[in-house]
Structure formats: C-alpha cells, structure tokens
C-alpha positions as YAML, in Angstrom:
chain: A
units: angstrom
residues:
- id: 1
  name: MET
  ca: [20.72, 84.85, 78.62]
- id: 2
  name: THR
  ca: [22.03, 83.05, 75.67]
- id: 3
  name: THR
  ca: [25.71, 82.58, 74.53]
- id: 4
  name: GLN
  ca: [25.18, 84.46, 71.17]
- id: 5
  name: HIS
  ca: [23.62, 87.47, 73.47]
- id: 6
  name: ALA
  ca: [26.39, 87.37, 75.96]
- id: 7
  name: LEU
  ca: [28.94, 87.77, 72.78]
- id: 8
  name: ARG
  ca: [26.82, 90.56, 71.50]
- id: 9
  name: HIS
  ca: [26.96, 92.43, 74.75]
- id: 10
  name: THR
  ca: [30.87, 91.60, 75.44]
- id: 11
  name: THR
  ca: [31.42, 92.81, 71.42]
- id: 12
  name: ALA
  ca: [29.26, 96.07, 72.21]
- id: 13
  name: LEU
  ca: [31.28, 96.83, 75.43]
- id: 14
  name: ALA
  ca: [34.73, 96.33, 73.93]
- id: 15
  name: ALA
  ca: [33.54, 98.78, 71.21]
- id: 16
  name: LEU
  ca: [32.07, 101.22, 73.36]
- id: 17
  name: ALA
  ca: [35.55, 101.15, 75.23]
- id: 18
  name: ILE
  ca: [37.52, 101.49, 72.19]
- id: 19
  name: VAL
  ca: [35.42, 104.72, 71.29]
- id: 20
  name: ALA
  ca: [36.00, 106.15, 74.66]
- id: 21
  name: ALA
  ca: [39.84, 105.62, 74.71]
- id: 22
  name: ALA
  ca: [40.11, 106.95, 71.34]
- id: 23
  name: ALA
  ca: [38.03, 110.07, 72.49]
- id: 24
  name: CYS
  ca: [40.51, 110.43, 75.45]
- id: 25
  name: ILE
  ca: [43.54, 110.49, 73.20]
- id: 26
  name: ALA
  ca: [42.26, 112.39, 70.39]
- id: 27
  name: VAL
  ca: [40.71, 115.49, 72.51]
- id: 28
  name: PRO
  ca: [44.04, 116.24, 73.95]
- id: 29
  name: ALA
  ca: [46.09, 115.65, 71.28]
- id: 30
  name: TRP
  ca: [43.85, 118.21, 69.38]
- id: 31
  name: GLN
  ca: [44.34, 120.47, 72.15]
- id: 32
  name: LEU
  ca: [47.98, 120.36, 71.96]
- id: 33
  name: ILE
  ca: [48.43, 120.44, 67.85]
- id: 34
  name: VAL
  ca: [45.86, 122.85, 66.81]
- id: 35
  name: PRO
  ca: [46.27, 125.99, 68.77]
- id: 36
  name: GLY
  ca: [49.19, 124.50, 70.96]
- id: 37
  name: PRO
  ca: [52.96, 124.38, 70.49]
- id: 38
  name: PHE
  ca: [53.16, 121.55, 68.24]
- id: 39
  name: CYS
  ca: [51.53, 123.35, 65.22]
- id: 40
  name: TRP
  ca: [54.73, 124.57, 63.90]
- id: 41
  name: ALA
  ca: [56.62, 121.14, 64.13]
- id: 42
  name: LEU
  ca: [53.43, 119.61, 62.24]
- id: 43
  name: LYS
  ca: [53.83, 122.08, 59.39]
- id: 44
  name: GLN
  ca: [57.79, 121.20, 58.72]
- id: 45
  name: PRO
  ca: [58.21, 118.40, 55.69]
- id: 46
  name: VAL
  ca: [60.72, 116.16, 57.99]
- id: 47
  name: PHE
  ca: [58.05, 115.56, 60.34]
- id: 48
  name: TRP
  ca: [55.73, 114.41, 57.61]
- id: 49
  name: GLN
  ca: [58.71, 112.52, 56.03]
- id: 50
  name: GLY
  ca: [59.66, 110.74, 59.04]
- id: 51
  name: GLY
  ca: [55.83, 109.84, 59.82]
- id: 52
  name: LEU
  ca: [55.43, 108.26, 56.38]
- id: 53
  name: GLU
  ca: [58.68, 106.09, 56.67]
- id: 54
  name: ALA
  ca: [57.33, 105.02, 60.09]
- id: 55
  name: LEU
  ca: [53.74, 104.10, 58.56]
- id: 56
  name: ALA
  ca: [55.66, 102.16, 55.58]
- id: 57
  name: LEU
  ca: [57.80, 100.25, 58.21]
- id: 58
  name: ILE
  ca: [54.59, 99.17, 60.27]
- id: 59
  name: ALA
  ca: [52.86, 98.07, 57.12]
- id: 60
  name: LEU
  ca: [55.90, 95.93, 56.34]
- id: 61
  name: VAL
  ca: [56.40, 94.37, 59.59]
- id: 62
  name: ALA
  ca: [52.52, 93.54, 59.75]
- id: 63
  name: THR
  ca: [52.70, 92.00, 56.12]
- id: 64
  name: GLY
  ca: [55.40, 90.27, 57.29]
- id: 65
  name: SER
  ca: [53.91, 88.85, 60.16]
- id: 66
  name: ALA
  ca: [51.01, 87.84, 58.62]
- id: 67
  name: LEU
  ca: [52.73, 85.77, 56.21]
...
C-alpha cells in the first residue's frame, strides 16, 4: 500500500464518519422539531433573531482567529 493510497483511504473513512455523525444528529433533531414539541419555538421571531446573532458572532470570531 502506497502512502497516497493510505491517505485516500483515511480521507474516505473520515468523510464516512462525518456523514454518519451528521445523520445520527439530523434524524433525532428532525423528529423533535417537525412534528414535535419544539416546532412552536422555531416559529417565534425571537428564536431566529438569536440564532442569526449567534451565527454572526461565530463568523466574527472565526474571521478574527484566522487573521
């Protein structure tokens, strides 16, 4: 096995692990949000305002740490 082949194999396994983790998070989240108890909270404007503020803050911190 060459080094390049091993790197591709490791990258493919890492990508598969990320996809599996995303599925394990997304499926229960979908079940809680869509027909579940958190649907009402997601429809409130305050929730979206706070979420957008958090995303803006994360973007600023990421930009600042990249500099």
